[in-house]
Short mmCIF file of the C-alpha atoms (twelve columns), coordinates in Angstrom:
data_MODEL
# 
_entry.id   MODEL 
# 
loop_
_atom_site.group_PDB 
_atom_site.id 
_atom_site.type_symbol 
_atom_site.label_atom_id 
_atom_site.label_alt_id 
_atom_site.label_comp_id 
_atom_site.label_asym_id 
_atom_site.label_seq_id 
_atom_site.Cartn_x 
_atom_site.Cartn_y 
_atom_site.Cartn_z 
_atom_site.pdbx_PDB_model_num 
ATOM 1  C CA . MET A 1  91.736  147.618 77.873 1 
ATOM 2  C CA . SER A 2  92.414  147.218 81.304 1 
ATOM 3  C CA . GLU A 3  94.996  149.243 83.450 1 
ATOM 4  C CA . PRO A 4  98.493  147.516 83.257 1 
ATOM 5  C CA . VAL A 5  99.654  145.601 86.157 1 
ATOM 6  C CA . PHE A 6  103.234 144.239 86.651 1 
ATOM 7  C CA . PRO A 7  103.167 142.360 89.634 1 
ATOM 8  C CA . ASN A 8  107.137 141.555 89.164 1 
ATOM 9  C CA . GLY A 9  107.839 144.921 87.411 1 
ATOM 10 C CA . PHE A 10 107.834 145.920 83.835 1 
ATOM 11 C CA . ASP A 11 110.887 144.214 83.190 1 
ATOM 12 C CA . SER A 12 109.978 141.132 84.145 1 
ATOM 13 C CA . TRP A 13 106.515 141.237 82.685 1 
ATOM 14 C CA . GLN A 14 108.258 142.475 79.237 1 
ATOM 15 C CA . LYS A 15 110.892 139.533 79.246 1 
ATOM 16 C CA . THR A 16 107.926 137.063 79.962 1 
ATOM 17 C CA . HIS A 17 105.589 138.504 77.053 1 
ATOM 18 C CA . PHE A 18 108.260 138.165 74.473 1 
ATOM 19 C CA . GLU A 19 108.841 134.856 75.328 1 
ATOM 20 C CA . VAL A 20 105.019 133.968 75.305 1 
ATOM 21 C CA . VAL A 21 104.929 135.590 72.001 1 
ATOM 22 C CA . GLU A 22 107.528 133.353 70.750 1 
ATOM 23 C CA . ALA A 23 106.240 130.053 72.388 1 
ATOM 24 C CA . LEU A 24 102.660 131.285 70.439 1 
ATOM 25 C CA . CYS A 25 104.622 131.859 67.220 1 
ATOM 26 C CA . TYR A 26 106.048 128.194 67.521 1 
ATOM 27 C CA . ILE A 27 102.709 126.679 67.858 1 
ATOM 28 C CA . ARG A 28 101.688 128.477 64.921 1 
ATOM 29 C CA . SER A 29 104.211 127.196 63.045 1 
ATOM 30 C CA . LEU A 30 103.443 123.635 63.729 1 
ATOM 31 C CA . HIS A 31 101.859 121.390 61.487 1 
ATOM 32 C CA . GLU A 32 98.143  121.861 61.201 1 
ATOM 33 C CA . ASP A 33 97.124  118.440 62.741 1 
ATOM 34 C CA . GLU A 34 99.661  119.461 65.927 1 
ATOM 35 C CA . ILE A 35 97.941  122.474 66.538 1 
ATOM 36 C CA . PRO A 36 95.304  122.756 68.869 1 
ATOM 37 C CA . LYS A 37 91.891  123.012 67.439 1 
ATOM 38 C CA . THR A 38 90.563  126.239 69.267 1 
ATOM 39 C CA . PHE A 39 94.136  127.935 68.624 1 
ATOM 40 C CA . SER A 40 94.220  127.224 64.869 1 
ATOM 41 C CA . GLU A 41 90.452  128.398 64.710 1 
ATOM 42 C CA . MET A 42 91.599  131.562 65.866 1 
ATOM 43 C CA . MET A 43 95.219  132.101 64.213 1 
ATOM 44 C CA . ASP A 44 95.956  133.369 60.950 1 
ATOM 45 C CA . ARG A 45 99.159  134.128 59.607 1 
ATOM 46 C CA . THR A 46 99.114  137.641 60.662 1 
ATOM 47 C CA . ALA A 47 98.447  139.442 63.895 1 
ATOM 48 C CA . THR A 48 94.948  139.626 65.299 1 
ATOM 49 C CA . GLU A 49 93.147  140.991 67.979 1 
ATOM 50 C CA . GLN A 50 92.643  137.693 69.373 1 
ATOM 51 C CA . MET A 51 96.116  136.930 69.146 1 
ATOM 52 C CA . TYR A 52 97.216  140.096 71.038 1 
ATOM 53 C CA . ARG A 53 94.699  139.518 73.955 1 
ATOM 54 C CA . LEU A 54 95.998  135.701 74.327 1 
ATOM 55 C CA . ALA A 55 99.437  136.918 74.606 1 
ATOM 56 C CA . LYS A 56 98.675  139.387 77.232 1 
ATOM 57 C CA . GLU A 57 96.413  136.944 79.025 1 
ATOM 58 C CA . LEU A 58 99.091  134.356 79.344 1 
ATOM 59 C CA . THR A 59 101.748 137.135 80.347 1 
ATOM 60 C CA . ASP A 60 99.606  138.075 83.067 1 
ATOM 61 C CA . LYS A 61 98.599  134.990 84.102 1 
ATOM 62 C CA . TYR A 62 102.251 133.521 83.962 1 
ATOM 63 C CA . GLU A 63 103.392 136.566 86.075 1 
ATOM 64 C CA . THR A 64 100.877 136.270 88.696 1 
ATOM 65 C CA . THR A 65 100.898 132.618 89.219 1 
ATOM 66 C CA . ARG A 66 103.992 130.839 87.986 1 
ATOM 67 C CA . LYS A 67 106.740 133.278 88.048 1 
ATOM 68 C CA . ASN A 68 108.113 132.151 91.103 1 
ATOM 69 C CA . GLN A 69 107.519 128.550 90.632 1 
ATOM 70 C CA . VAL A 70 110.911 126.804 91.452 1 
ATOM 71 C CA . ASN A 71 111.861 123.598 89.461 1 
ATOM 72 C CA . ASN A 72 114.736 122.507 87.380 1 
ATOM 73 C CA . LYS A 73 113.635 123.771 84.156 1 
ATOM 74 C CA . THR A 74 114.993 126.884 82.634 1 
ATOM 75 C CA . PHE A 75 112.710 130.233 82.290 1 
ATOM 76 C CA . PHE A 76 112.195 129.619 78.500 1 
ATOM 77 C CA . VAL A 77 111.172 126.154 79.254 1 
ATOM 78 C CA . ASN A 78 108.880 127.042 81.990 1 
ATOM 79 C CA . ILE A 79 107.175 129.377 79.779 1 
ATOM 80 C CA . GLU A 80 106.722 127.084 76.463 1 
ATOM 81 C CA . ASP A 81 105.350 124.473 78.666 1 
ATOM 82 C CA . PHE A 82 102.917 126.881 80.179 1 
ATOM 83 C CA . VAL A 83 101.742 128.510 76.776 1 
ATOM 84 C CA . SER A 84 101.434 125.001 75.584 1 
ATOM 85 C CA . GLU A 85 99.090  123.794 78.355 1 
ATOM 86 C CA . GLU A 86 97.102  126.822 78.396 1 
ATOM 87 C CA . VAL A 87 96.770  126.834 74.453 1 
ATOM 88 C CA . LYS A 88 95.350  123.198 74.842 1 
ATOM 89 C CA . GLN A 89 92.831  124.190 77.466 1 
ATOM 90 C CA . LEU A 90 91.391  127.374 75.324 1 
ATOM 91 C CA . PRO A 91 87.779  127.161 75.763 1 
ATOM 92 C CA . LYS A 92 85.914  127.031 72.209 1 
ATOM 93 C CA . ASP A 93 83.883  130.082 72.793 1 
ATOM 94 C CA . TYR A 94 87.463  132.040 73.333 1 
ATOM 95 C CA . ILE A 95 87.308  133.486 69.730 1 
ATOM 96 C CA . LYS A 96 85.519  136.497 70.053 1 
# 
């Protein structure tokens, strides 16, 4: 596992990670035909290594690329939008 990097400090990373996990859980709860295919193939109703890895990767990506983005949306909506777009773009070979 890679060494942790917290570009905006641990508290910021932890807050983002919590919201990323919440968004992933929401997507997981959607009706089957509304869930992006790669994500639905990866998920299970229990936690898996792939889900842990995805949550960490999305948190790291958000913290390094989107955290300071200015717009009229709330922090929570920004993360929900970000996670939704990222999940739609998961490569077919993401599941390892």
